[in-house]
C-alpha positions as CSV (number, residue, x, y, z in Angstrom):
1,M,-35.9,83.5,5.0
2,T,-37.2,85.5,7.9
3,H,-35.9,88.9,9.4
4,D,-35.8,90.1,12.8
5,I,-34.4,93.3,14.7
6,K,-32.9,92.8,18.1
7,M,-30.8,94.8,20.4
8,L,-28.2,92.6,21.8
9,E,-28.0,94.0,25.4
10,S,-25.1,92.8,27.8
11,S,-24.7,93.5,31.5
12,G,-21.3,92.1,31.4
13,W,-20.0,89.0,33.2
14,A,-17.9,88.2,36.2
15,D,-14.7,89.8,34.9
16,Y,-16.0,92.4,32.8
17,A,-18.4,95.7,33.8
18,L,-19.3,98.6,32.5
19,L,-19.6,100.8,35.5
20,D,-20.3,104.5,34.5
21,S,-20.1,106.5,31.2
22,G,-20.7,110.3,30.2
23,E,-18.9,113.4,29.0
24,G,-17.3,111.8,26.1
25,R,-15.7,108.9,28.5
26,K,-16.5,105.3,29.8
27,L,-15.5,103.6,33.0
28,E,-14.9,99.9,32.9
29,R,-13.7,97.0,35.0
30,Y,-11.3,94.6,33.2
31,G,-10.9,91.7,35.7
32,A,-9.4,93.7,38.6
33,V,-8.5,96.6,36.3
34,I,-10.5,99.9,36.0
35,V,-10.1,101.6,33.1
36,D,-11.2,105.2,31.7
37,R,-11.3,105.6,27.9
38,P,-13.1,108.0,25.6
39,D,-16.3,107.2,23.9
40,A,-17.7,109.8,21.9
41,Q,-21.3,108.6,22.0
42,A,-21.3,109.1,25.9
43,I,-22.5,112.7,25.9
44,W,-24.8,112.5,28.9
45,K,-23.7,113.3,32.6
46,R,-21.9,110.8,34.5
47,S,-23.9,108.8,36.8
48,S,-21.9,108.5,39.8
49,P,-18.5,110.7,39.6
50,D,-17.0,109.3,42.7
51,L,-16.4,105.9,40.8
52,W,-14.0,107.8,38.3
53,L,-11.6,108.5,41.1
54,D,-10.9,104.4,41.1
55,A,-9.5,104.4,37.7
56,Q,-6.1,102.6,37.4
57,A,-5.6,103.6,34.1
58,V,-6.7,106.3,31.8
59,F,-6.4,106.9,28.1
60,S,-5.9,110.3,26.4
61,A,-6.4,110.3,22.5
62,D,-4.5,112.6,20.4
63,K,-6.7,114.2,17.9
64,D,-8.5,111.4,15.9
65,E,-10.8,109.2,18.2
66,E,-9.8,106.1,17.0
67,G,-6.1,107.2,16.6
68,A,-3.0,106.6,18.8
69,G,-2.6,108.4,22.1
70,R,-1.2,107.4,25.7
71,W,-1.9,106.0,29.1
72,K,-1.8,107.4,32.6
73,R,-1.5,104.5,34.7
74,A,-1.3,103.9,38.4
75,P,2.1,103.2,39.9
76,G,3.0,99.4,39.9
77,L,0.1,98.7,37.6
78,D,1.4,95.4,35.6
79,D,1.5,95.8,31.6
80,D,-0.6,92.5,31.5
81,W,-3.1,90.8,33.4
82,T,-5.6,88.1,32.7
83,M,-9.4,87.7,32.5
84,S,-11.7,84.8,32.0
85,F,-15.1,84.0,30.0
86,D,-16.4,80.6,30.6
87,D,-13.3,78.1,29.9
88,V,-11.3,80.6,28.1
89,R,-8.6,82.8,29.8
90,F,-6.8,85.4,28.3
91,I,-4.3,88.4,28.5
92,C,-5.3,92.1,28.5
93,R,-2.6,94.6,27.5
94,F,-2.6,98.6,27.3
95,S,-2.1,99.2,23.6
96,A,-1.4,102.7,21.8
97,F,-5.1,102.8,20.1
98,R,-7.1,102.7,23.5
99,H,-7.5,98.8,23.4
100,V,-6.7,96.2,25.6
101,G,-7.2,93.0,23.7
102,V,-10.8,92.2,24.1
103,F,-13.9,93.8,23.0
104,P,-16.7,92.7,25.8
105,E,-19.7,93.5,23.8
106,Q,-18.8,90.4,21.5
107,A,-19.8,88.2,24.8
108,A,-23.2,88.2,23.1
109,H,-22.2,86.6,20.2
110,W,-19.9,84.2,22.0
111,A,-22.4,83.0,24.0
112,W,-24.7,82.7,21.0
113,F,-22.5,80.5,18.9
114,A,-21.4,78.5,21.7
115,K,-24.6,77.2,22.3
116,R,-25.3,76.4,18.6
117,I,-21.8,74.4,18.3
118,K,-22.5,72.6,21.6
119,N,-25.8,71.9,20.1
120,A,-24.3,70.3,16.8
121,G,-21.7,68.6,18.7
122,A,-24.5,66.9,20.8
123,G,-26.1,65.6,17.5
124,G,-22.5,64.3,16.3
125,R,-21.4,67.2,14.2
126,R,-18.3,69.2,14.6
127,L,-18.7,72.7,13.0
128,K,-16.0,73.7,10.9
129,I,-15.6,77.6,11.5
130,L,-13.9,80.5,10.4
131,N,-12.9,83.5,12.2
132,L,-12.0,86.6,10.0
133,F,-10.0,89.5,11.5
134,G,-9.9,87.5,14.4
135,Y,-7.6,89.9,16.6
136,T,-6.4,88.2,20.0
137,G,-8.4,84.9,19.2
138,I,-11.1,85.2,22.0
139,A,-14.0,84.0,19.5
140,S,-11.7,81.3,18.2
141,L,-10.9,79.8,21.5
142,V,-14.6,79.8,22.6
143,A,-15.5,78.4,19.6
144,A,-12.7,75.5,19.9
145,A,-13.6,74.9,23.5
146,C,-17.2,73.9,22.6
147,G,-16.0,71.4,20.1
148,A,-15.4,73.4,16.9
149,E,-12.6,73.0,14.1
150,V,-11.3,76.7,13.8
151,T,-9.5,78.5,11.5
152,H,-8.2,81.9,12.8
153,V,-7.0,84.5,10.2
154,D,-5.7,88.1,10.9
155,A,-3.2,90.1,9.1
156,S,-1.1,91.1,12.2
157,K,1.6,88.9,13.6
158,K,1.6,90.6,16.8
159,A,-2.3,89.6,17.2
160,I,-1.9,85.9,16.1
161,A,1.2,85.8,18.7
162,W,-1.1,87.4,21.5
163,A,-3.9,84.5,20.3
164,R,-1.7,81.9,20.8
165,E,-0.6,83.0,24.1
166,N,-4.6,82.8,25.1
167,Q,-4.4,79.4,23.7
168,T,-1.8,78.4,25.9
169,L,-3.4,80.2,28.9
170,S,-6.7,78.6,28.3
171,G,-5.0,74.9,28.5
172,L,-6.5,74.6,24.7
173,D,-3.3,73.8,22.9
174,T,-4.4,70.2,21.5
175,K,-7.7,71.8,20.2
176,P,-8.1,72.0,16.1
177,I,-7.0,75.6,15.5
178,R,-5.2,76.9,12.4
179,W,-3.7,80.2,13.0
180,I,-3.1,82.0,9.8
181,C,-1.6,85.3,9.1
182,D,-3.0,86.7,5.8
183,D,-5.0,89.4,4.3
184,A,-8.6,88.1,5.0
185,A,-9.9,88.7,1.6
186,K,-7.1,87.1,-0.1
187,F,-7.4,84.2,2.0
188,V,-11.2,83.7,1.6
189,A,-10.7,84.1,-2.4
190,R,-8.2,81.3,-2.2
191,E,-10.5,79.0,-0.1
192,G,-13.1,79.3,-2.8
193,R,-10.8,78.5,-5.6
194,R,-9.6,75.5,-3.5
195,G,-13.3,74.2,-2.7
196,N,-13.0,74.7,1.0
197,F,-16.1,75.2,2.8
198,Y,-17.2,76.2,6.6
199,D,-20.4,75.6,8.5
200,G,-20.0,79.2,10.1
201,I,-18.0,82.2,9.7
202,I,-17.3,85.1,12.3
203,L,-16.6,88.6,10.3
204,D,-15.5,91.4,12.3
205,P,-13.9,93.5,10.1
206,P,-12.4,97.1,10.9
207,K,-13.1,100.2,9.1
208,Y,-9.6,100.8,7.8
209,G,-6.6,98.4,7.9
210,R,-3.6,96.7,6.3
211,G,-2.9,93.5,5.3
212,P,0.9,91.6,5.9
213,K,2.0,93.1,2.5
214,G,0.5,96.2,2.5
215,E,-2.9,95.6,1.4
216,V,-5.5,98.4,2.0
217,W,-8.9,97.4,3.5
218,Q,-11.5,99.8,3.5
219,V,-14.9,98.8,4.9
220,M,-17.4,100.6,2.5
221,E,-15.3,99.8,-0.5
222,D,-14.3,96.1,0.4
223,L,-16.8,94.5,2.6
224,P,-19.6,93.7,-0.4
225,G,-16.9,91.9,-2.2
226,L,-15.6,89.8,0.8
227,M,-19.3,89.0,1.6
228,D,-20.0,87.7,-1.9
229,D,-16.7,85.2,-1.3
230,C,-17.9,84.4,2.4
231,H,-21.0,83.4,1.3
232,A,-19.6,81.3,-1.5
233,I,-17.3,79.2,0.8
234,L,-20.4,78.5,3.3
235,S,-21.1,74.8,3.2
236,P,-24.6,73.7,1.9
237,D,-25.5,72.9,5.0
238,A,-24.0,75.7,7.0
239,D,-25.2,77.0,10.4
240,F,-24.4,80.4,10.9
241,M,-22.8,83.7,9.9
242,I,-22.0,86.7,11.8
243,L,-21.0,90.1,10.7
244,T,-20.0,92.9,13.2
245,A,-19.2,96.4,12.3
246,Y,-17.3,99.2,14.4
247,A,-16.6,102.9,14.1
248,I,-18.5,103.5,11.0
249,R,-21.4,106.1,10.2
250,A,-24.0,103.8,9.3
251,S,-27.4,102.2,10.2
252,F,-27.5,98.4,11.1
253,F,-29.8,98.3,7.8
254,M,-26.7,98.8,6.0
255,T,-25.4,95.2,7.3
256,H,-29.0,94.0,7.1
257,E,-29.6,94.6,3.5
258,L,-25.9,93.6,2.7
259,M,-26.6,90.2,4.1
260,R,-30.0,89.9,3.1
261,D,-28.6,90.2,-0.6
262,R,-26.2,87.3,-0.3
263,F,-28.4,85.1,2.2
264,G,-31.7,85.3,0.5
265,G,-31.6,82.0,-1.0
266,R,-30.9,80.3,2.1
267,R,-33.7,79.3,4.5
268,G,-33.1,80.5,8.1
269,T,-33.3,84.0,10.2
270,L,-31.5,87.0,9.6
271,T,-31.2,89.3,12.5
272,S,-29.6,92.8,12.9
273,G,-29.3,95.5,15.2
274,E,-26.7,96.8,17.7
275,L,-24.2,95.3,20.4
276,V,-25.1,97.2,23.6
277,L,-23.4,97.3,26.9
278,M,-25.6,98.0,30.1
279,E,-24.1,100.0,33.0
280,S,-23.7,97.7,36.3
281,G,-21.8,100.1,38.8
282,D,-20.2,96.7,39.9
283,R,-16.4,97.6,40.5
284,N,-15.6,94.4,42.5
285,P,-14.8,91.3,40.3
286,G,-16.3,88.0,41.1
287,D,-14.4,84.7,40.7
288,V,-12.2,85.0,37.4
289,R,-12.6,81.3,36.8
290,S,-16.2,81.6,36.5
291,G,-17.1,83.7,33.5
292,L,-20.8,83.8,33.2
293,A,-22.6,84.1,30.2
294,P,-24.2,87.9,29.5
295,A,-27.5,88.9,29.9
296,V,-29.0,89.4,26.3
297,S,-32.2,90.6,25.4
298,A,-34.0,92.5,22.5
299,G,-35.3,95.2,24.7
300,S,-35.1,94.9,28.4
301,T,-37.1,96.8,30.5
302,D,-34.1,97.2,33.2
303,D,-33.5,100.9,33.7
304,S,-29.7,100.6,33.6
305,R,-28.1,103.0,30.9
306,R,-27.1,101.6,27.7
307,L,-24.3,102.2,25.4
308,S,-24.2,101.3,22.0
309,T,-20.6,100.0,20.6
310,S,-21.4,98.3,17.3
311,L,-23.4,97.3,14.5
312,Y,-24.3,93.5,13.9
313,S,-26.1,91.1,11.4
314,R,-26.1,87.3,11.9
315,W,-27.8,84.7,9.8
316,E,-28.6,81.1,11.4
317,A,-30.1,78.2,9.8
318,Q,-33.5,77.1,10.0
319,S,-33.5,74.5,12.7
């Protein structure tokens, strides 16, 4: 197996842009809505202070950066609005934990595995994909729209319902997607006992969480065992696995070496690094039906300011 280190940089797409950041905040455009949220990493000065006056929704956290807080919204701003990425449409909503239903930096992964799924389909193979901690289902819908058979697992009934709304909005109700509300670790262990295998796994665990029956998830304690079980249910001719880690004090070498342990016997390439958003300053949404794939590079010479969002490692089979 070969190894690579790469920063996956995304400048956004027609429906998303990181407009500015600094002084502990980030200013983003989600569709036609401009949002101001905390980000502890943005310790630099803001580039365009006047842009922040256009914010339509401002999130204020309580004490914990990842904890609950409250939104201050412009009068008349709807609770819900829609965005698109390629053929997938989805609903954004204001949550009590600063999120709006989409993690835009993941677009770097969406574009990457969409291409792999399409290439497999062109060769007559339908990939079987497992999406764990799948949240509002955007990755699942991107995969299904490209021809994959998808199993989506999340412990939240609310998130599953939201994902199914996104499926209907996208016109993908006939696509082969199983929506499963379950504890991810328990589900994967059962799949191993049943002898079920997958050609690709998307693993996007939180730092901390609870399953539907109160199961406790702690990423540093529980991720190694889950990785063992995930590797066990990858098919012998599996195509890829993606692991993303958020809100943890660690280097991407942690996820790299963890996956290296498990995938050392497989041929292919293991790539690790950070998911990075690039500022664009584009406050005007494009055609919301023409979601564009993000710009991705291993270290662009573009002088746009960058905001790291997460760590990732992904294995891809040798072509």
